[in-house]
C-alpha positions, 0 to 999 in steps of 0.5 A: 508803414510797419505792419503786423500779422493779423486775422483780416476780414475783407468781406462780411460773412466770410472767415478772416484770413491770415494777412498783414495789417498796418500796425496801430500806433498809440494816439493818446496818453492812456494808450499803449501798444501791447504784444497780444498773447491770447484773444478769445473767439467769442460769439460776439467776435463772430458777429463782429466779423459778420457785420451783424452785431448791433454795434457793428459798422460797415468798415472793412477791412478789419481785424476781429477781436474784442478783448484779450491778454497782452504784454506791455514793453515793461513786461506787465500782463494786462487783460484788456477790452477794446472799443469798437475798432477795426484793429481788434485783438487777433493780431500780433500787436494792438493798441490798448486803452489803459482805462479799459484794462487791468494788470494781471499778476505775473504767472497768470495763464493768458489763455485761461483769462482770454477764454473765460473773461468775456463769457463769464462777464455776461452773467457776472455783470448781469447779476452784480450790476444790471439787476438786484440779485441777492444770495438765496434766490433761485435762478434759471440759465436758458442755454446752459450747455453753451460756453457762456451758459456753463460759466453762468451756472458756476457764476450764479452758484458762486454769487450765492444762488440757492437753486440753479436750473440749467436748460439746454440741449444734448444730454451729455452736456447737461450731465456736465452742467450738473457737475458744474453746480446745476441742481436740476437740468431740463432738456430742450430736445424731444417732444415739445409738450414734454419739454414744456411740462418739465420746464414748467415744473422745474422752473415755476418759482425761479426769481431770475432767468439768464437767457442766452437763447432768445428767439422761439425758445424764450417764448416757449419757456415763458408759456411753460413757466408763467402758468405754473407760478405759485405766486403771481406777485413774485418778481420774475426778472428775465435777463436777455444776454444772447440771441443764439436762437434768434434776434427776435422773440415773439413774447406772449402778451399774456406773460406780461399781464399774468405775472410780475415779469420784468424783461431787461437786457444786459450787455454793451451799452446797458452796463456803463463802461466804468461799471464794467471796468470796476468788476474786471479785477474781481472776476479775473482773480476768481478765474485765475484762482480756479473758481470756475471750470474753463474749457479753452483750446489755444489755436495759432493765429496762422490757423484762424480760418480753421479755428473759425470753422471749429468754433461754430460747433466746439463746446470749448472756447477757442483762443487765438494765440498770435 
């Protein structure tokens, strides 16, 4: 059996090692083998490798990676999303279902696409497919200093948000987010009472919250914002996208009764695959044309273990390049 070089996870909770993995073979009419050019090291990939994602199975060993850019035998570039599989994208080759991929124009930067599609897709799909978002609404990004959060600020502005509030940590990163399109920034660092006062004042009348933090920050934000609402009948749609600060959040019951609050999640399962596929061409085109600032750092597959360590703290999106 032929094998390929790949990042291989042999134990949950440990970084993958460079190793050999059986080369996958197409099994259906819509499947093709691609040479992988770039695969993003997303938080979703880290949770996949840790066995902690809600879609994870107990199968080991596995090759991590949920999407990427590959080249088919005829030279066509394709961005692809993989189903739940033990043969991910962090390998020299993988099998792609053409129905879960799109063709990219010749000359497209694989690293840029691999870095940005997954984090940008979270906010893009939430605003275009998961909720009724309309141009002119005000929006808050909770966790705006992470990679996905920075792109969410840009996506929201691109899709017509009239006012964007960015909430996160680290003053220098908030300054950068302001340059990317945030009208106001609120730091989560410092005295909790001051943070709550600043957040309540800045975000009291937003229509939508894109939440990448969850956990205690979400409960604290609700307590800060809800009492300050100018109109309790104005719909506040809270979209849960990530759980950087905790898998569970102690939502205050008063928040659900005191105002017109709607809490929804957006992600794998809540947005049908066909709707995700329908949005891929438009999003890829916007990324490729430079509509969004993308911070990407390519790292060779051979250095995947070090990339795993760096990716835990780096503001850049690390992209594995086989």
